N, C-alpha and C positions, 0 to 999 in steps of 0.2 A: 584365547586373542585371536584378532582379526586378523584379515591381511593386511589392512593397512594401520595395523598398529595400535587400532582404538579398541580397548576391550567392549562400551556398553557408552550407550547415551542417553541421559533423560530429558524428555522434552516436557518445557510446563506452556500449557495452551495447544490447544484441537482445533484454530484455527486456518487460514490458508498457510501462514506461513510454517505453523507446526507442522501439519500433515506433508507438505513439501518439504522440508526439511526430514524428516522420518524417513519418506520416501524414499528421498536421494541417500542418506544413510544404509538403508539396506541393502541397496545398488551397492554399497560398498562393504558389504557382509559385515556392517557393524549393526550387531543389536542393541533395537531402539523400542523405547516405551515411552508413551504418550499422556499426559497427565492433563486433567480439565474437569472441572464437577459440573460441567453441563456438555449436552449431546456435541460431537461434533461439529464443528461449522455453523452453528444454535444464533451465533452473533456474527456470521459471514457479510463484510461490506454493507453491514447494517446502517441504513441512514443513507445510502450515497448513490452515485448510479452506476456502481460497477464497472466503470471502465478500465478498459487494460491501455495505459497512455503512456508507452513510451517518449513523447512526444514535453509530458508534465515535467520539464526540469527546472522550470522555478519555484521556489517554496516560499512561505510568506513571509522572508528576510528581505521580501522589495524592499529599497528605500520609498517609494511611493507610496506605496499602503499604508505608511505613517500618515499621510495629510487624509483617509478615507475612515480611521479608525473611527473619529469621532464621530461622522456623521451614520455610519454603521450602528455607534452606542445608542445615537441619541434617535435612530429611527428604527419606529415599532415593526416595521417589515425589511428592517436588515439583515442580516447572516452572523451578525455577534451580537453575544449577548451575555451579560456578566449577573453573578449576583454580589451585590453590591457589600454585604458583608463579608464577602469571602478577601475582599480583595488586599487588606494587608497584610492576609496569607502568603497573597500571589507576588507582593510587590519584589522579593528577591529575583522570579523569573521575570516576573513583566522588566525589571532594569536591565535583567541578562539581554531578554527579547528586543528591548530598543537598540543595546550596546551592537546588536549584530542585525539590526538594518540599516548597513549601508551596501553600498556599491560594489565593495572590497569583497565582504560576507557573499552576497548574493551572488556572485561570479563562481566565486570560490563551491558553495553550494552545487550551483548550475551545472557546474563540469563534474563532480564527483556524482550526481545523481544524473546525468545523461550516461557516466560508464554503467553506472549499476544498471539502470531503465535500457539501453541499448540491448541488454544482453535478455532480457526479460521476454518477450514473443518467442524467442529460438527456445528459451527453460520452458516457458508454459508450450509449446510447442511439444515437447521430449516429452512431456506426461500427458497431452491428450491423444499422441498415440496409441496409449495403451487405457484411455477410460472411453466410453461411447458419451459424445457430447453433445448429442441431437438433443435440440432446442434448451441447451443450456448456455451456448455462445454464437454470435453473431460477428461474422466478419463483414462489415460492411463500410468499414471505417466509422471517423466521427467527426462532424462540423462544429467548429467551432466559431461564434459569430460576436458581434457588440456594432452598440450603436455610435452616435459622434462623439459622446464624451467620454471621457477619457482617451481620447486618442494617443496621447503620448503614454500612457501605459502598456496600450496595443504595438504601439511602434517598439517599445524597449521588448517584449517579451518576442516580437518577427526576430530583432538583432539577433537577442544573445542567442536563440534557436538556430537562425540562421550559421553566427560564428560558430558554433558547436557540430554543426552540421544535422542538425535535424532536417527531415525531410518534411517540407511542409508547401502547401501548392495555395496563394493567397486567391482567394472568392469576389469578385464585386456581387451584389445582391442580384441581379439579374442570374449569373452562375450559380449561386443557393437556392434560387428558385426554380433553376431549372431540378436540381438534386432534388428537394424538398418543398413542392410548391403548397403544401397547404400550410407555408409556414405565411405570419402577416410579417410583410416587408415593413419592418420598424429599425431594420437594423440595415448599418451602412457598408460592410464589408465582411470579410469572416475567413477563414485558412480550414483547410481538409486535412486530413489525416487518413490518406487510405488507407491506412497498413494496420490501424487501430482497430482492436476488438471491444463490446461489448458484452458483460455478461447476462443474459436473461435470469436468472436462479443462480446469486451467489452461493448461495447455502448449497446446490444442488449439486455444484461444482466441487465445493470441498467436501460433499459426502462422497464422492463418486472417487476424489484422490483417497481419501480415507478409507473406503471399501478397499481399493488396491495395496493398499497400507499394510491391514488387516490381512490380506490374503496372501500377502510377500513375506508375513511371518511377523508384522510388528505387535505391538500391546498394544492395549490403551488400559489406564485406571482412572476410573471414574470416582474419582475423589479429588476434595479439596483441599491442596496444595497448602500449607501452613509455615512452611519455612524452605528454604536451602539455603546448604550451606557447602563451602570449599572445607572439607575436613584436612584434605592434604594434598600437596600438586597434583596425584592421582587419582583423588576421588572427591564426589560430591555426595552431600548427604542430602535427599529430598526426601521432607517428612509432610505427610498428609494427616489427613484427620484421625485416620484408622490407622498406618502404618509407617513404617520408614525405608528409606530404597535405597541402595547404595550403587552408586555410577562413576565412571572412568571421566565424563564431562555432561556437561548441562547443558540446556538453552533454554532459557529465557525468553520466549515467543506468546506473551498474552496479551498484547495490546496497549493500547496507548493505559 
């Protein structure tokens, strides 16, 4: 039995959440095994900008986004696309989403996202002290710019962040160009989050953390997980295509 009262944990998913959770569990002397059919970090931040963004408290349940959805769907250059033959299956989710696109839900989400994100950089820094992040992470801050379109949405974002105590510096066009002179001056203003980080190689970061996880005694099973079942209050069964494993607790960290 470990000193923290948990004898073992199985984690499904070898992405950034899975390997970070696994590493922290090992630090608490809890034997931990990570499962994934793919190489650790192979899908890390796949297709996004790789930002460490503790300011990103506003999520996609903002009431103002409802006005933008039709334009996004109809534009061939829009960020939103749907497989229309899949819409009938999505209807329960769509209705639930629309129900939560209101100011009360938005502020509720933002409040608790802020509580989580406000701790994120310190948590990453603790891990980065133990691995070599040379050429993997930049700590130059992030600039967020906007045009004169949808200024009410930008004002909403600024106000919510300010009310929550999120540190932000508003910039004029000139101030933005002083920081980034190669940008085309098509924007009306922006905000600077000088404490934000940028991952130059998200996959490389996960691999480094995973290597530390293994070095500290963690185990990795590269098999496809077919079943996770709570067999009793103190036992979880994780069944792969080849074997069965029993743990006291389990963590599901396999992404969307």
